C-alpha positions in Angstrom: -33.0 116.7 107.5 -36.6 118.0 107.9 -35.3 121.6 107.5 -33.5 120.7 104.2 -36.7 119.0 102.9 -38.7 122.1 103.8 -36.2 124.4 102.0 -36.3 122.2 99.0 -40.1 122.2 98.8 -40.1 126.0 99.3 -37.6 126.4 96.4 -39.8 124.2 94.2 -42.9 126.3 95.1 -41.1 129.6 94.5 -39.8 128.4 91.1 -43.3 127.3 90.1 -44.7 130.6 91.2 -42.1 132.6 89.2 -42.6 130.3 86.2 -46.3 130.9 86.4 -45.8 134.7 86.3 -43.7 134.7 83.2 -45.0 131.6 81.4 -48.7 131.6 81.9 -50.5 130.7 78.7 -51.9 133.6 76.8 -55.7 133.8 76.4 -57.1 132.4 73.2 -57.3 135.2 70.5 -60.7 136.5 69.7 -61.8 137.4 66.2 -60.9 141.0 65.2 -63.8 143.5 65.0 -64.3 146.1 62.3 -64.1 149.8 63.1 -67.4 151.3 61.9 -65.9 154.6 60.7 -62.8 153.3 58.9 -63.6 149.8 57.9 -60.3 148.6 59.5 -60.3 145.4 61.6 -59.0 145.4 65.1 -58.3 142.8 67.8 -60.4 143.3 70.9 -57.5 144.8 72.9 -56.7 147.3 70.1 -60.3 148.2 69.8 -60.5 148.8 73.6 -57.6 151.1 73.3 -59.2 153.2 70.6 -62.4 153.4 72.8 -60.3 154.7 75.7 -58.6 157.2 73.5 -62.0 158.4 72.2 -63.1 159.0 75.8 -60.2 161.5 76.2 -61.9 163.6 73.5 -58.7 163.5 71.4 -59.1 164.0 67.7 -57.5 161.0 65.9 -57.7 158.7 62.9 -57.0 155.0 63.1 -54.4 153.9 60.6 -53.9 150.5 58.8 -51.1 148.3 60.0 -47.9 148.6 58.0 -44.8 146.5 57.8 -41.7 148.1 56.4 -39.1 145.4 56.8 -35.9 145.3 59.0 -38.2 145.0 62.0 -39.9 148.4 61.4 -43.6 148.6 61.5 -46.6 150.8 62.5 -49.2 148.5 64.1 -52.3 149.6 66.0 -51.4 153.2 65.3 -53.3 156.4 65.0 -52.8 159.9 63.5 -53.3 162.3 66.4 -54.9 165.6 65.3 -55.4 167.2 68.7 -55.6 166.4 72.4 -57.8 167.9 75.1 -57.0 169.8 78.2 -59.6 170.7 80.8 -60.6 173.8 78.9 -59.5 173.6 75.2 -58.0 171.6 72.3 -54.3 171.1 72.5 -52.5 171.3 69.1 -49.7 169.0 68.0 -47.0 169.6 65.5 -44.8 167.4 63.3 -46.3 164.2 64.8 -46.5 161.1 62.6 -48.1 157.7 63.5 -48.1 156.7 67.1 -49.3 153.5 68.7 -52.7 153.7 70.4 -51.2 153.0 73.9 -48.7 155.8 73.4 -51.4 158.2 72.2 -53.4 157.4 75.4 -50.4 158.0 77.6 -49.5 161.2 75.8 -53.1 162.4 76.2 -53.1 161.9 80.0 -49.7 163.5 80.4 -50.6 166.5 78.3 -53.9 167.1 80.2 -53.0 166.3 83.8 -49.2 166.8 83.7 -48.2 169.5 81.2 -51.3 171.8 81.1 -51.8 171.9 84.9 -48.1 172.4 85.5 -48.1 175.3 83.0 -51.0 176.9 84.8 -49.5 176.4 88.2 -45.9 177.4 87.4 -46.1 179.7 84.4 -49.5 181.2 84.9 -51.0 180.2 81.5 -52.6 177.0 80.1 -51.0 174.9 77.3 -52.0 175.5 73.7 -49.5 173.4 71.6 -47.0 170.6 72.0 -44.2 170.7 69.4 -42.5 167.5 68.6 -39.6 166.2 66.5 -41.7 163.3 65.3 -42.6 159.8 66.3 -42.2 156.9 63.8 -38.7 156.6 62.3 -37.2 153.3 61.0 -33.8 153.5 62.7 -31.6 152.0 65.4 -30.6 153.6 68.7 -27.6 155.9 68.2 -24.4 154.1 68.7 -26.0 150.6 68.7 -27.5 148.0 66.3 -30.7 147.7 68.4 -33.9 149.1 67.0 -35.2 152.3 68.5 -38.8 152.4 69.9 -39.3 155.0 67.1 -39.1 152.1 64.6 -42.4 150.8 65.9 -44.1 154.2 66.5 -43.7 153.6 70.3 -41.8 156.8 71.1 -42.3 160.6 70.7 -39.6 163.3 70.8 -41.1 166.5 72.4 -39.1 169.7 71.8 -41.2 172.6 73.0 -44.5 173.9 74.5 -46.5 176.9 73.5 -48.8 178.5 76.1 -52.2 180.2 75.6 -50.5 183.6 76.3 -48.0 183.0 73.4 -45.0 182.1 75.5 -42.9 179.3 74.1 -40.8 177.0 76.4 -38.2 174.9 74.6 -36.1 172.0 75.9 -33.0 173.3 74.0 -33.0 176.8 75.5 -34.8 176.4 78.8 -33.7 173.1 80.3 -30.5 174.7 81.6 -31.4 178.3 80.9 -31.6 181.3 83.2 -35.4 181.3 83.5 -36.0 179.5 86.7 -39.7 179.2 86.2 -39.2 177.5 82.8 -36.6 175.2 84.3 -39.0 174.3 87.1 -41.8 173.7 84.6 -39.7 171.3 82.5 -38.6 169.3 85.5 -42.1 169.1 86.8 -43.4 167.7 83.6 -40.4 165.4 83.4 -41.3 163.9 86.8 -44.9 163.6 85.6 -43.8 161.8 82.5 -41.7 159.4 84.5 -44.9 158.2 86.3 -46.7 157.5 83.0 -44.2 156.5 80.3 -41.9 153.4 80.5 -38.9 155.4 79.4 -38.2 159.1 79.6 -34.8 160.5 78.3 -33.9 164.2 78.9 -30.8 166.4 78.2 -29.3 164.9 81.4 -29.2 161.5 79.7 -26.8 162.3 76.9 -25.9 165.0 74.3 -28.2 163.4 71.7 -31.2 164.5 73.8 -30.1 168.1 74.4 -33.1 169.5 72.6 -36.0 167.2 73.4 -37.7 164.8 75.8 -37.8 161.2 74.5 -41.1 159.6 75.7 -41.6 155.9 75.2 -44.1 153.3 76.2 
């Protein structure tokens, strides 16, 4: 009888602990603050993200929140103009609005994952990341569920251009004959998996044969 009582109390304690993890009350919201250079207002968490992004020495412009209907929106987004590696500016192509947390994650991956892998494996630093875009009000292919692109929380990366002019593409080099390029792409894939919440590669399905889908 004592053992059953102890088990019952343990179950109650565990249930309470789990409920506390997922059901803890959110902190009271604080008043938004205004960004000095743009005049846009931001909640403290969003403002902190912009401050962190600024510390990476990325070039960016904060964008106003937009709601497009059907669940699509661009909230707490920035326009990324460039990123920084250890030695130079990193160019970006075809990139639309991205959420600030995604921009911060991309910045760290580009600098400490992609650029350093390029120098180590391919013998040249990174100059440009080519993308197939970010925001797109659409559902996941084959489903009725909104894609992370619909809230600017995902980027599709298609290629990398090095300082020596060499261009490595996902479409040609993921399963190509160049073993160095293949090793580079898999190394940066592994690095991305440590930073992003979701990483989809050509190994996922045919829809990703030519890009890496990076999502926070």
